[in-house]
PDB file of N, H, CA, C and O in Angstrom:
ATOM      1  N   UNK A   1      31.516  33.977  86.905  1.00  0.00           N
ATOM      2  CA  UNK A   1      30.571  32.894  87.042  1.00  0.00           C
ATOM      3  C   UNK A   1      30.775  31.948  85.859  1.00  0.00           C
ATOM      4  O   UNK A   1      30.876  32.394  84.716  1.00  0.00           O
ATOM      5  N   UNK A   2      30.833  30.665  86.127  1.00  0.00           N
ATOM      6  H   UNK A   2      30.751  30.302  87.055  1.00  0.00           H
ATOM      7  CA  UNK A   2      30.978  29.695  85.045  1.00  0.00           C
ATOM      8  C   UNK A   2      29.606  29.283  84.558  1.00  0.00           C
ATOM      9  O   UNK A   2      28.644  29.182  85.320  1.00  0.00           O
ATOM     10  N   UNK A   3      29.555  29.048  83.259  1.00  0.00           N
ATOM     11  H   UNK A   3      30.336  29.130  82.641  1.00  0.00           H
ATOM     12  CA  UNK A   3      28.284  28.663  82.662  1.00  0.00           C
ATOM     13  C   UNK A   3      28.066  27.171  82.847  1.00  0.00           C
ATOM     14  O   UNK A   3      28.975  26.371  82.624  1.00  0.00           O
ATOM     15  N   UNK A   4      26.858  26.799  83.255  1.00  0.00           N
ATOM     16  H   UNK A   4      26.120  27.449  83.436  1.00  0.00           H
ATOM     17  CA  UNK A   4      26.517  25.391  83.446  1.00  0.00           C
ATOM     18  C   UNK A   4      26.477  24.683  82.098  1.00  0.00           C
ATOM     19  O   UNK A   4      26.051  25.254  81.094  1.00  0.00           O
ATOM     20  N   UNK A   5      26.920  23.450  82.091  1.00  0.00           N
ATOM     21  H   UNK A   5      27.266  22.986  82.906  1.00  0.00           H
ATOM     22  CA  UNK A   5      26.887  22.651  80.877  1.00  0.00           C
ATOM     23  C   UNK A   5      25.438  22.339  80.512  1.00  0.00           C
ATOM     24  O   UNK A   5      24.647  21.940  81.367  1.00  0.00           O
ATOM     25  N   UNK A   6      25.100  22.521  79.247  1.00  0.00           N
ATOM     26  H   UNK A   6      25.743  22.845  78.553  1.00  0.00           H
ATOM     27  CA  UNK A   6      23.742  22.229  78.773  1.00  0.00           C
ATOM     28  C   UNK A   6      23.468  20.736  78.892  1.00  0.00           C
ATOM     29  O   UNK A   6      24.341  19.905  78.641  1.00  0.00           O
ATOM     30  N   UNK A   7      22.250  20.416  79.275  1.00  0.00           N
ATOM     31  H   UNK A   7      21.541  21.091  79.479  1.00  0.00           H
ATOM     32  CA  UNK A   7      21.836  19.021  79.393  1.00  0.00           C
ATOM     33  C   UNK A   7      20.678  18.765  78.453  1.00  0.00           C
ATOM     34  O   UNK A   7      19.914  19.676  78.135  1.00  0.00           O
ATOM     35  N   UNK A   8      20.551  17.549  78.016  1.00  0.00           N
ATOM     36  H   UNK A   8      21.172  16.809  78.274  1.00  0.00           H
ATOM     37  CA  UNK A   8      19.435  17.158  77.161  1.00  0.00           C
ATOM     38  C   UNK A   8      18.212  16.871  78.003  1.00  0.00           C
ATOM     39  O   UNK A   8      18.319  16.408  79.139  1.00  0.00           O
ATOM     40  N   UNK A   9      17.062  17.146  77.444  1.00  0.00           N
ATOM     41  H   UNK A   9      16.975  17.522  76.521  1.00  0.00           H
ATOM     42  CA  UNK A   9      15.790  16.859  78.097  1.00  0.00           C
ATOM     43  C   UNK A   9      15.190  15.638  77.420  1.00  0.00           C
ATOM     44  O   UNK A   9      15.037  15.608  76.199  1.00  0.00           O
ATOM     45  N   UNK A  10      14.857  14.649  78.204  1.00  0.00           N
ATOM     46  H   UNK A  10      14.981  14.673  79.196  1.00  0.00           H
ATOM     47  CA  UNK A  10      14.253  13.423  77.682  1.00  0.00           C
ATOM     48  C   UNK A  10      12.829  13.343  78.209  1.00  0.00           C
ATOM     49  O   UNK A  10      12.597  13.397  79.417  1.00  0.00           O
ATOM     50  N   UNK A  11      11.890  13.213  77.300  1.00  0.00           N
ATOM     51  H   UNK A  11      12.078  13.168  76.319  1.00  0.00           H
ATOM     52  CA  UNK A  11      10.490  13.070  77.674  1.00  0.00           C
ATOM     53  C   UNK A  11      10.027  11.704  77.195  1.00  0.00           C
ATOM     54  O   UNK A  11       9.971  11.438  75.995  1.00  0.00           O
ATOM     55  N   UNK A  12       9.700  10.853  78.137  1.00  0.00           N
ATOM     56  H   UNK A  12       9.745  11.069  79.113  1.00  0.00           H
ATOM     57  CA  UNK A  12       9.284   9.500  77.775  1.00  0.00           C
ATOM     58  C   UNK A  12       7.792   9.464  77.501  1.00  0.00           C
ATOM     59  O   UNK A  12       7.044  10.319  77.977  1.00  0.00           O
ATOM     60  N   UNK A  13       7.373   8.500  76.754  1.00  0.00           N
ATOM     61  H   UNK A  13       7.980   7.806  76.368  1.00  0.00           H
ATOM     62  CA  UNK A  13       5.955   8.250  76.446  1.00  0.00           C
ATOM     63  C   UNK A  13       5.278   9.397  75.706  1.00  0.00           C
ATOM     64  O   UNK A  13       4.062   9.562  75.806  1.00  0.00           O
ATOM     65  N   UNK A  14       6.028  10.168  74.985  1.00  0.00           N
ATOM     66  H   UNK A  14       7.015  10.033  74.904  1.00  0.00           H
ATOM     67  CA  UNK A  14       5.460  11.246  74.169  1.00  0.00           C
ATOM     68  C   UNK A  14       5.212  10.681  72.773  1.00  0.00           C
ATOM     69  O   UNK A  14       6.112  10.113  72.154  1.00  0.00           O
ATOM     70  N   UNK A  15       4.001  10.841  72.292  1.00  0.00           N
ATOM     71  H   UNK A  15       3.270  11.303  72.795  1.00  0.00           H
ATOM     72  CA  UNK A  15       3.689  10.276  70.982  1.00  0.00           C
ATOM     73  C   UNK A  15       4.506  10.975  69.898  1.00  0.00           C
ATOM     74  O   UNK A  15       4.919  12.125  70.052  1.00  0.00           O
ATOM     75  N   UNK A  16       4.723  10.275  68.827  1.00  0.00           N
ATOM     76  H   UNK A  16       4.388   9.341  68.702  1.00  0.00           H
ATOM     77  CA  UNK A  16       5.472  10.837  67.697  1.00  0.00           C
ATOM     78  C   UNK A  16       4.756  12.067  67.149  1.00  0.00           C
ATOM     79  O   UNK A  16       5.405  13.035  66.753  1.00  0.00           O
ATOM     80  N   UNK A  17       3.436  12.038  67.121  1.00  0.00           N
ATOM     81  H   UNK A  17       2.908  11.251  67.442  1.00  0.00           H
ATOM     82  CA  UNK A  17       2.665  13.172  66.622  1.00  0.00           C
ATOM     83  C   UNK A  17       2.913  14.419  67.467  1.00  0.00           C
ATOM     84  O   UNK A  17       3.136  15.500  66.923  1.00  0.00           O
ATOM     85  N   UNK A  18       2.876  14.278  68.783  1.00  0.00           N
ATOM     86  H   UNK A  18       2.695  13.400  69.226  1.00  0.00           H
ATOM     87  CA  UNK A  18       3.117  15.435  69.650  1.00  0.00           C
ATOM     88  C   UNK A  18       4.545  15.948  69.523  1.00  0.00           C
ATOM     89  O   UNK A  18       4.780  17.156  69.532  1.00  0.00           O
ATOM     90  N   UNK A  19       5.488  15.033  69.405  1.00  0.00           N
ATOM     91  H   UNK A  19       5.297  14.052  69.397  1.00  0.00           H
ATOM     92  CA  UNK A  19       6.885  15.441  69.221  1.00  0.00           C
ATOM     93  C   UNK A  19       7.034  16.221  67.924  1.00  0.00           C
ATOM     94  O   UNK A  19       7.688  17.264  67.892  1.00  0.00           O
ATOM     95  N   UNK A  20       6.433  15.720  66.867  1.00  0.00           N
ATOM     96  H   UNK A  20       5.902  14.873  66.893  1.00  0.00           H
ATOM     97  CA  UNK A  20       6.529  16.389  65.575  1.00  0.00           C
ATOM     98  C   UNK A  20       5.797  17.720  65.585  1.00  0.00           C
ATOM     99  O   UNK A  20       6.272  18.684  64.983  1.00  0.00           O
ATOM    100  N   UNK A  21       4.657  17.797  66.251  1.00  0.00           N
ATOM    101  H   UNK A  21       4.272  17.014  66.740  1.00  0.00           H
ATOM    102  CA  UNK A  21       3.938  19.070  66.383  1.00  0.00           C
ATOM    103  C   UNK A  21       4.810  20.115  67.078  1.00  0.00           C
ATOM    104  O   UNK A  21       4.862  21.269  66.652  1.00  0.00           O
ATOM    105  N   UNK A  22       5.491  19.710  68.141  1.00  0.00           N
ATOM    106  H   UNK A  22       5.449  18.772  68.487  1.00  0.00           H
ATOM    107  CA  UNK A  22       6.375  20.613  68.867  1.00  0.00           C
ATOM    108  C   UNK A  22       7.474  21.142  67.944  1.00  0.00           C
ATOM    109  O   UNK A  22       7.739  22.343  67.911  1.00  0.00           O
ATOM    110  N   UNK A  23       8.099  20.253  67.209  1.00  0.00           N
ATOM    111  H   UNK A  23       7.884  19.276  67.237  1.00  0.00           H
ATOM    112  CA  UNK A  23       9.171  20.645  66.285  1.00  0.00           C
ATOM    113  C   UNK A  23       8.626  21.552  65.193  1.00  0.00           C
ATOM    114  O   UNK A  23       9.253  22.555  64.853  1.00  0.00           O
ATOM    115  N   UNK A  24       7.471  21.215  64.642  1.00  0.00           N
ATOM    116  H   UNK A  24       6.961  20.400  64.918  1.00  0.00           H
ATOM    117  CA  UNK A  24       6.877  22.020  63.569  1.00  0.00           C
ATOM    118  C   UNK A  24       6.539  23.430  64.049  1.00  0.00           C
ATOM    119  O   UNK A  24       6.790  24.402  63.336  1.00  0.00           O
ATOM    120  N   UNK A  25       5.969  23.551  65.254  1.00  0.00           N
ATOM    121  H   UNK A  25       5.765  22.761  65.833  1.00  0.00           H
ATOM    122  CA  UNK A  25       5.639  24.877  65.783  1.00  0.00           C
ATOM    123  C   UNK A  25       6.896  25.695  66.047  1.00  0.00           C
ATOM    124  O   UNK A  25       6.943  26.885  65.737  1.00  0.00           O
ATOM    125  N   UNK A  26       7.911  25.061  66.615  1.00  0.00           N
ATOM    126  H   UNK A  26       7.873  24.094  66.867  1.00  0.00           H
ATOM    127  CA  UNK A  26       9.168  25.777  66.856  1.00  0.00           C
ATOM    128  C   UNK A  26       9.741  26.285  65.532  1.00  0.00           C
ATOM    129  O   UNK A  26      10.184  27.430  65.438  1.00  0.00           O
ATOM    130  N   UNK A  27       9.728  25.439  64.531  1.00  0.00           N
ATOM    131  H   UNK A  27       9.368  24.509  64.608  1.00  0.00           H
ATOM    132  CA  UNK A  27      10.230  25.836  63.208  1.00  0.00           C
ATOM    133  C   UNK A  27       9.385  26.957  62.603  1.00  0.00           C
ATOM    134  O   UNK A  27       9.926  27.914  62.049  1.00  0.00           O
ATOM    135  N   UNK A  28       8.072  26.838  62.709  1.00  0.00           N
ATOM    136  H   UNK A  28       7.634  26.061  63.159  1.00  0.00           H
ATOM    137  CA  UNK A  28       7.177  27.850  62.134  1.00  0.00           C
ATOM    138  C   UNK A  28       7.394  29.215  62.785  1.00  0.00           C
ATOM    139  O   UNK A  28       7.298  30.246  62.120  1.00  0.00           O
ATOM    140  N   UNK A  29       7.684  29.217  64.073  1.00  0.00           N
ATOM    141  H   UNK A  29       7.761  28.380  64.613  1.00  0.00           H
ATOM    142  CA  UNK A  29       7.907  30.469  64.795  1.00  0.00           C
ATOM    143  C   UNK A  29       9.369  30.921  64.730  1.00  0.00           C
ATOM    144  O   UNK A  29       9.743  31.954  65.285  1.00  0.00           O
ATOM    145  N   UNK A  30      10.181  30.122  64.038  1.00  0.00           N
ATOM    146  H   UNK A  30       9.877  29.283  63.587  1.00  0.00           H
ATOM    147  CA  UNK A  30      11.616  30.396  63.903  1.00  0.00           C
ATOM    148  C   UNK A  30      12.289  30.551  65.255  1.00  0.00           C
ATOM    149  O   UNK A  30      13.080  31.467  65.482  1.00  0.00           O
ATOM    150  N   UNK A  31      11.948  29.623  66.149  1.00  0.00           N
ATOM    151  H   UNK A  31      11.306  28.879  65.965  1.00  0.00           H
ATOM    152  CA  UNK A  31      12.576  29.554  67.457  1.00  0.00           C
ATOM    153  C   UNK A  31      13.320  28.233  67.561  1.00  0.00           C
ATOM    154  O   UNK A  31      12.942  27.240  66.939  1.00  0.00           O
ATOM    155  N   UNK A  32      14.384  28.235  68.355  1.00  0.00           N
ATOM    156  H   UNK A  32      14.691  29.041  68.860  1.00  0.00           H
ATOM    157  CA  UNK A  32      15.037  26.960  68.643  1.00  0.00           C
ATOM    158  C   UNK A  32      14.105  26.175  69.550  1.00  0.00           C
ATOM    159  O   UNK A  32      13.160  26.735  70.106  1.00  0.00           O
ATOM    160  N   UNK A  33      14.358  24.917  69.699  1.00  0.00           N
ATOM    161  H   UNK A  33      15.126  24.462  69.248  1.00  0.00           H
ATOM    162  CA  UNK A  33      13.473  24.093  70.536  1.00  0.00           C
ATOM    163  C   UNK A  33      13.517  24.544  71.988  1.00  0.00           C
ATOM    164  O   UNK A  33      12.493  24.523  72.671  1.00  0.00           O
ATOM    165  N   UNK A  34      14.692  24.953  72.471  1.00  0.00           N
ATOM    166  H   UNK A  34      15.524  24.970  71.916  1.00  0.00           H
ATOM    167  CA  UNK A  34      14.751  25.425  73.851  1.00  0.00           C
ATOM    168  C   UNK A  34      14.012  26.753  74.014  1.00  0.00           C
ATOM    169  O   UNK A  34      13.357  26.973  75.033  1.00  0.00           O
ATOM    170  N   UNK A  35      14.110  27.636  73.026  1.00  0.00           N
ATOM    171  H   UNK A  35      14.642  27.458  72.199  1.00  0.00           H
ATOM    172  CA  UNK A  35      13.375  28.900  73.091  1.00  0.00           C
ATOM    173  C   UNK A  35      11.873  28.645  73.090  1.00  0.00           C
ATOM    174  O   UNK A  35      11.132  29.289  73.833  1.00  0.00           O
ATOM    175  N   UNK A  36      11.422  27.707  72.259  1.00  0.00           N
ATOM    176  H   UNK A  36      12.024  27.184  71.656  1.00  0.00           H
ATOM    177  CA  UNK A  36      10.000  27.415  72.177  1.00  0.00           C
ATOM    178  C   UNK A  36       9.483  26.806  73.481  1.00  0.00           C
ATOM    179  O   UNK A  36       8.388  27.146  73.930  1.00  0.00           O
ATOM    180  N   UNK A  37      10.259  25.910  74.089  1.00  0.00           N
ATOM    181  H   UNK A  37      11.148  25.634  73.724  1.00  0.00           H
ATOM    182  CA  UNK A  37       9.855  25.327  75.360  1.00  0.00           C
ATOM    183  C   UNK A  37       9.729  26.406  76.432  1.00  0.00           C
ATOM    184  O   UNK A  37       8.768  26.401  77.202  1.00  0.00           O
ATOM    185  N   UNK A  38      10.678  27.319  76.492  1.00  0.00           N
ATOM    186  H   UNK A  38      11.458  27.323  75.867  1.00  0.00           H
ATOM    187  CA  UNK A  38      10.610  28.405  77.470  1.00  0.00           C
ATOM    188  C   UNK A  38       9.409  29.297  77.175  1.00  0.00           C
ATOM    189  O   UNK A  38       8.715  29.722  78.099  1.00  0.00           O
ATOM    190  N   UNK A  39       9.157  29.585  75.905  1.00  0.00           N
ATOM    191  H   UNK A  39       9.721  29.240  75.154  1.00  0.00           H
ATOM    192  CA  UNK A  39       7.994  30.404  75.540  1.00  0.00           C
ATOM    193  C   UNK A  39       6.704  29.746  76.019  1.00  0.00           C
ATOM    194  O   UNK A  39       5.823  30.425  76.545  1.00  0.00           O
ATOM    195  N   UNK A  40       6.587  28.444  75.843  1.00  0.00           N
ATOM    196  H   UNK A  40       7.303  27.892  75.415  1.00  0.00           H
ATOM    197  CA  UNK A  40       5.393  27.729  76.312  1.00  0.00           C
ATOM    198  C   UNK A  40       5.274  27.796  77.831  1.00  0.00           C
ATOM    199  O   UNK A  40       4.180  27.969  78.367  1.00  0.00           O
ATOM    200  N   UNK A  41       6.397  27.660  78.515  1.00  0.00           N
ATOM    201  H   UNK A  41       7.286  27.520  78.080  1.00  0.00           H
ATOM    202  CA  UNK A  41       6.387  27.716  79.979  1.00  0.00           C
ATOM    203  C   UNK A  41       6.014  29.112  80.468  1.00  0.00           C
ATOM    204  O   UNK A  41       5.279  29.244  81.446  1.00  0.00           O
ATOM    205  N   UNK A  42       6.507  30.153  79.805  1.00  0.00           N
ATOM    206  H   UNK A  42       7.104  30.046  79.010  1.00  0.00           H
ATOM    207  CA  UNK A  42       6.158  31.534  80.175  1.00  0.00           C
ATOM    208  C   UNK A  42       4.676  31.757  79.951  1.00  0.00           C
ATOM    209  O   UNK A  42       3.991  32.309  80.812  1.00  0.00           O
ATOM    210  N   UNK A  43       4.177  31.332  78.797  1.00  0.00           N
ATOM    211  H   UNK A  43       4.734  30.884  78.098  1.00  0.00           H
ATOM    212  CA  UNK A  43       2.761  31.518  78.475  1.00  0.00           C
ATOM    213  C   UNK A  43       1.853  30.790  79.465  1.00  0.00           C
ATOM    214  O   UNK A  43       0.779  31.285  79.809  1.00  0.00           O
ATOM    215  N   UNK A  44       2.283  29.625  79.916  1.00  0.00           N
ATOM    216  H   UNK A  44       3.155  29.223  79.637  1.00  0.00           H
ATOM    217  CA  UNK A  44       1.479  28.841  80.855  1.00  0.00           C
ATOM    218  C   UNK A  44       1.616  29.338  82.296  1.00  0.00           C
ATOM    219  O   UNK A  44       0.907  28.864  83.183  1.00  0.00           O
ATOM    220  N   UNK A  45       2.515  30.281  82.532  1.00  0.00           N
ATOM    221  H   UNK A  45       3.091  30.667  81.811  1.00  0.00           H
ATOM    222  CA  UNK A  45       2.704  30.808  83.878  1.00  0.00           C
ATOM    223  C   UNK A  45       3.680  30.010  84.720  1.00  0.00           C
ATOM    224  O   UNK A  45       3.801  30.253  85.920  1.00  0.00           O
ATOM    225  N   UNK A  46       4.385  29.053  84.106  1.00  0.00           N
ATOM    226  H   UNK A  46       4.286  28.856  83.130  1.00  0.00           H
ATOM    227  CA  UNK A  46       5.355  28.246  84.847  1.00  0.00           C
ATOM    228  C   UNK A  46       6.709  28.935  84.965  1.00  0.00           C
ATOM    229  O   UNK A  46       7.531  28.542  85.793  1.00  0.00           O
ATOM    230  N   UNK A  47       6.950  29.951  84.153  1.00  0.00           N
ATOM    231  H   UNK A  47       6.283  30.271  83.480  1.00  0.00           H
ATOM    232  CA  UNK A  47       8.224  30.675  84.174  1.00  0.00           C
ATOM    233  C   UNK A  47       7.928  32.161  84.019  1.00  0.00           C
ATOM    234  O   UNK A  47       6.920  32.542  83.423  1.00  0.00           O
ATOM    235  N   UNK A  48       8.794  32.982  84.548  1.00  0.00           N
ATOM    236  H   UNK A  48       9.612  32.673  85.032  1.00  0.00           H
ATOM    237  CA  UNK A  48       8.646  34.425  84.481  1.00  0.00           C
ATOM    238  C   UNK A  48       9.539  35.002  83.392  1.00  0.00           C
ATOM    239  O   UNK A  48      10.483  34.355  82.938  1.00  0.00           O
ATOM    240  N   UNK A  49       9.230  36.219  82.981  1.00  0.00           N
ATOM    241  H   UNK A  49       8.464  36.745  83.350  1.00  0.00           H
ATOM    242  CA  UNK A  49      10.155  36.924  82.109  1.00  0.00           C
ATOM    243  C   UNK A  49       9.609  37.393  80.789  1.00  0.00           C
ATOM    244  O   UNK A  49      10.276  38.175  80.111  1.00  0.00           O
ATOM    245  N   UNK A  50       8.430  36.959  80.383  1.00  0.00           N
ATOM    246  H   UNK A  50       7.889  36.324  80.934  1.00  0.00           H
ATOM    247  CA  UNK A  50       7.903  37.393  79.093  1.00  0.00           C
ATOM    248  C   UNK A  50       8.835  37.034  77.950  1.00  0.00           C
ATOM    249  O   UNK A  50       9.537  36.024  77.997  1.00  0.00           O
ATOM    250  N   UNK A  51       8.833  37.873  76.922  1.00  0.00           N
ATOM    251  H   UNK A  51       8.263  38.694  76.883  1.00  0.00           H
ATOM    252  CA  UNK A  51       9.688  37.609  75.759  1.00  0.00           C
ATOM    253  C   UNK A  51      11.162  37.569  76.123  1.00  0.00           C
ATOM    254  O   UNK A  51      11.938  36.843  75.501  1.00  0.00           O
ATOM    255  N   UNK A  52      11.553  38.346  77.128  1.00  0.00           N
ATOM    256  H   UNK A  52      10.923  38.936  77.633  1.00  0.00           H
ATOM    257  CA  UNK A  52      12.961  38.368  77.532  1.00  0.00           C
ATOM    258  C   UNK A  52      13.444  37.011  78.025  1.00  0.00           C
ATOM    259  O   UNK A  52      14.645  36.743  78.009  1.00  0.00           O
ATOM    260  N   UNK A  53      12.539  36.162  78.457  1.00  0.00           N
ATOM    261  H   UNK A  53      11.564  36.380  78.470  1.00  0.00           H
ATOM    262  CA  UNK A  53      12.928  34.848  78.955  1.00  0.00           C
ATOM    263  C   UNK A  53      13.500  33.967  77.850  1.00  0.00           C
ATOM    264  O   UNK A  53      14.396  33.161  78.102  1.00  0.00           O
ATOM    265  N   UNK A  54      12.991  34.113  76.638  1.00  0.00           N
ATOM    266  H   UNK A  54      12.263  34.767  76.434  1.00  0.00           H
ATOM    267  CA  UNK A  54      13.494  33.259  75.552  1.00  0.00           C
ATOM    268  C   UNK A  54      14.136  34.044  74.424  1.00  0.00           C
ATOM    269  O   UNK A  54      14.771  33.453  73.551  1.00  0.00           O
ATOM    270  N   UNK A  55      13.985  35.360  74.421  1.00  0.00           N
ATOM    271  H   UNK A  55      13.469  35.840  75.130  1.00  0.00           H
ATOM    272  CA  UNK A  55      14.662  36.219  73.450  1.00  0.00           C
ATOM    273  C   UNK A  55      15.221  37.445  74.187  1.00  0.00           C
ATOM    274  O   UNK A  55      14.656  38.535  74.098  1.00  0.00           O
ATOM    275  N   UNK A  56      16.323  37.263  74.910  1.00  0.00           N
ATOM    276  H   UNK A  56      16.781  36.378  74.983  1.00  0.00           H
ATOM    277  CA  UNK A  56      16.836  38.366  75.720  1.00  0.00           C
ATOM    278  C   UNK A  56      17.423  39.517  74.903  1.00  0.00           C
ATOM    279  O   UNK A  56      17.516  40.636  75.407  1.00  0.00           O
ATOM    280  N   UNK A  57      17.816  39.270  73.668  1.00  0.00           N
ATOM    281  H   UNK A  57      17.741  38.360  73.259  1.00  0.00           H
ATOM    282  CA  UNK A  57      18.384  40.306  72.802  1.00  0.00           C
ATOM    283  C   UNK A  57      17.252  41.165  72.244  1.00  0.00           C
ATOM    284  O   UNK A  57      16.380  40.656  71.540  1.00  0.00           O
ATOM    285  N   UNK A  58      17.257  42.458  72.550  1.00  0.00           N
ATOM    286  H   UNK A  58      17.965  42.872  73.122  1.00  0.00           H
ATOM    287  CA  UNK A  58      16.181  43.379  72.145  1.00  0.00           C
ATOM    288  C   UNK A  58      15.990  43.387  70.628  1.00  0.00           C
ATOM    289  O   UNK A  58      14.857  43.363  70.148  1.00  0.00           O
ATOM    290  N   UNK A  59      17.088  43.421  69.871  1.00  0.00           N
ATOM    291  H   UNK A  59      18.009  43.441  70.261  1.00  0.00           H
ATOM    292  CA  UNK A  59      16.975  43.434  68.410  1.00  0.00           C
ATOM    293  C   UNK A  59      16.341  42.141  67.902  1.00  0.00           C
ATOM    294  O   UNK A  59      15.496  42.173  67.007  1.00  0.00           O
ATOM    295  N   UNK A  60      16.738  41.020  68.461  1.00  0.00           N
ATOM    296  H   UNK A  60      17.424  40.993  69.188  1.00  0.00           H
ATOM    297  CA  UNK A  60      16.166  39.733  68.055  1.00  0.00           C
ATOM    298  C   UNK A  60      14.690  39.671  68.416  1.00  0.00           C
ATOM    299  O   UNK A  60      13.886  39.124  67.662  1.00  0.00           O
ATOM    300  N   UNK A  61      14.336  40.223  69.553  1.00  0.00           N
ATOM    301  H   UNK A  61      14.989  40.667  70.166  1.00  0.00           H
ATOM    302  CA  UNK A  61      12.939  40.245  69.989  1.00  0.00           C
ATOM    303  C   UNK A  61      12.088  41.069  69.023  1.00  0.00           C
ATOM    304  O   UNK A  61      11.000  40.647  68.632  1.00  0.00           O
ATOM    305  N   UNK A  62      12.583  42.235  68.645  1.00  0.00           N
ATOM    306  H   UNK A  62      13.467  42.578  68.963  1.00  0.00           H
ATOM    307  CA  UNK A  62      11.857  43.082  67.695  1.00  0.00           C
ATOM    308  C   UNK A  62      11.719  42.401  66.335  1.00  0.00           C
ATOM    309  O   UNK A  62      10.665  42.464  65.703  1.00  0.00           O
ATOM    310  N   UNK A  63      12.789  41.753  65.895  1.00  0.00           N
ATOM    311  H   UNK A  63      13.646  41.701  66.408  1.00  0.00           H
ATOM    312  CA  UNK A  63      12.763  41.037  64.615  1.00  0.00           C
ATOM    313  C   UNK A  63      11.748  39.896  64.663  1.00  0.00           C
ATOM    314  O   UNK A  63      11.022  39.664  63.696  1.00  0.00           O
ATOM    315  N   UNK A  64      11.700  39.185  65.791  1.00  0.00           N
ATOM    316  H   UNK A  64      12.289  39.374  66.576  1.00  0.00           H
ATOM    317  CA  UNK A  64      10.774  38.075  65.933  1.00  0.00           C
ATOM    318  C   UNK A  64       9.331  38.572  65.913  1.00  0.00           C
ATOM    319  O   UNK A  64       8.468  37.942  65.302  1.00  0.00           O
ATOM    320  N   UNK A  65       9.065  39.693  66.573  1.00  0.00           N
ATOM    321  H   UNK A  65       9.766  40.205  67.069  1.00  0.00           H
ATOM    322  CA  UNK A  65       7.713  40.272  66.552  1.00  0.00           C
ATOM    323  C   UNK A  65       7.294  40.611  65.122  1.00  0.00           C
ATOM    324  O   UNK A  65       6.171  40.318  64.712  1.00  0.00           O
ATOM    325  N   UNK A  66       8.200  41.229  64.369  1.00  0.00           N
ATOM    326  H   UNK A  66       9.113  41.467  64.703  1.00  0.00           H
ATOM    327  CA  UNK A  66       7.907  41.569  62.972  1.00  0.00           C
ATOM    328  C   UNK A  66       7.620  40.317  62.153  1.00  0.00           C
ATOM    329  O   UNK A  66       6.719  40.311  61.314  1.00  0.00           O
ATOM    330  N   UNK A  67       8.382  39.262  62.396  1.00  0.00           N
ATOM    331  H   UNK A  67       9.114  39.266  63.078  1.00  0.00           H
ATOM    332  CA  UNK A  67       8.167  37.994  61.704  1.00  0.00           C
ATOM    333  C   UNK A  67       6.765  37.470  61.985  1.00  0.00           C
ATOM    334  O   UNK A  67       6.060  37.049  61.068  1.00  0.00           O
ATOM    335  N   UNK A  68       6.359  37.494  63.256  1.00  0.00           N
ATOM    336  H   UNK A  68       6.931  37.836  64.002  1.00  0.00           H
ATOM    337  CA  UNK A  68       5.019  37.011  63.604  1.00  0.00           C
ATOM    338  C   UNK A  68       3.930  37.845  62.954  1.00  0.00           C
ATOM    339  O   UNK A  68       2.925  37.303  62.493  1.00  0.00           O
ATOM    340  N   UNK A  69       4.116  39.148  62.912  1.00  0.00           N
ATOM    341  H   UNK A  69       4.932  39.588  63.286  1.00  0.00           H
ATOM    342  CA  UNK A  69       3.132  40.024  62.268  1.00  0.00           C
ATOM    343  C   UNK A  69       3.001  39.677  60.790  1.00  0.00           C
ATOM    344  O   UNK A  69       1.890  39.590  60.268  1.00  0.00           O
ATOM    345  N   UNK A  70       4.136  39.477  60.112  1.00  0.00           N
ATOM    346  H   UNK A  70       5.039  39.548  60.537  1.00  0.00           H
ATOM    347  CA  UNK A  70       4.110  39.109  58.686  1.00  0.00           C
ATOM    348  C   UNK A  70       3.430  37.761  58.479  1.00  0.00           C
ATOM    349  O   UNK A  70       2.632  37.597  57.557  1.00  0.00           O
ATOM    350  N   UNK A  71       3.756  36.780  59.356  1.00  0.00           N
ATOM    351  H   UNK A  71       4.405  36.913  60.105  1.00  0.00           H
ATOM    352  CA  UNK A  71       3.157  35.437  59.233  1.00  0.00           C
ATOM    353  C   UNK A  71       1.647  35.492  59.430  1.00  0.00           C
ATOM    354  O   UNK A  71       0.901  34.842  58.698  1.00  0.00           O
ATOM    355  N   UNK A  72       1.194  36.265  60.416  1.00  0.00           N
ATOM    356  H   UNK A  72       1.801  36.793  61.011  1.00  0.00           H
ATOM    357  CA  UNK A  72      -0.245  36.376  60.666  1.00  0.00           C
ATOM    358  C   UNK A  72      -0.954  37.034  59.491  1.00  0.00           C
ATOM    359  O   UNK A  72      -2.056  36.628  59.123  1.00  0.00           O
ATOM    360  N   UNK A  73      -0.325  38.050  58.901  1.00  0.00           N
ATOM    361  H   UNK A  73       0.570  38.380  59.201  1.00  0.00           H
ATOM    362  CA  UNK A  73      -0.900  38.708  57.731  1.00  0.00           C
ATOM    363  C   UNK A  73      -0.978  37.736  56.563  1.00  0.00           C
ATOM    364  O   UNK A  73      -1.965  37.732  55.828  1.00  0.00           O
ATOM    365  N   UNK A  74       0.048  36.912  56.384  1.00  0.00           N
ATOM    366  H   UNK A  74       0.850  36.915  56.981  1.00  0.00           H
ATOM    367  CA  UNK A  74       0.032  35.919  55.304  1.00  0.00           C
ATOM    368  C   UNK A  74      -1.098  34.934  55.500  1.00  0.00           C
ATOM    369  O   UNK A  74      -1.792  34.580  54.547  1.00  0.00           O
ATOM    370  N   UNK A  75      -1.288  34.486  56.741  1.00  0.00           N
ATOM    371  H   UNK A  75      -0.724  34.773  57.515  1.00  0.00           H
ATOM    372  CA  UNK A  75      -2.378  33.537  57.020  1.00  0.00           C
ATOM    373  C   UNK A  75      -3.739  34.175  56.780  1.00  0.00           C
ATOM    374  O   UNK A  75      -4.642  33.534  56.242  1.00  0.00           O
ATOM    375  N   UNK A  76      -3.886  35.440  57.178  1.00  0.00           N
ATOM    376  H   UNK A  76      -3.152  35.960  57.615  1.00  0.00           H
ATOM    377  CA  UNK A  76      -5.162  36.131  57.015  1.00  0.00           C
ATOM    378  C   UNK A  76      -5.474  36.362  55.547  1.00  0.00           C
ATOM    379  O   UNK A  76      -6.638  36.335  55.148  1.00  0.00           O
ATOM    380  N   UNK A  77      -4.449  36.588  54.742  1.00  0.00           N
ATOM    381  H   UNK A  77      -3.503  36.610  55.066  1.00  0.00           H
ATOM    382  CA  UNK A  77      -4.646  36.867  53.325  1.00  0.00           C
ATOM    383  C   UNK A  77      -4.536  35.625  52.454  1.00  0.00           C
ATOM    384  O   UNK A  77      -4.774  35.680  51.247  1.00  0.00           O
ATOM    385  N   UNK A  78      -4.172  34.496  53.077  1.00  0.00           N
ATOM    386  H   UNK A  78      -3.979  34.452  54.058  1.00  0.00           H
ATOM    387  CA  UNK A  78      -3.924  33.261  52.333  1.00  0.00           C
ATOM    388  C   UNK A  78      -5.150  32.670  51.803  1.00  0.00           C
ATOM    389  O   UNK A  78      -5.100  31.626  51.153  1.00  0.00           O
TER     390      UNK A  78
END
């Protein structure tokens, strides 16, 4: 099977603030922008697959969970 060429997503009329919020959240969660978009779609019920949808590698998924736990603890203790 050949892999489809990646395409860019263009969203018109998106405010600069919302664009920057999206980038900031993706960075804070240490996800690529495409991973973060898929995560949002999974959470909203628009896509299936849970964590495997945007982090199919089991080791990466476990590492990401640990990162979130550490970040939440930092916020709680901050």
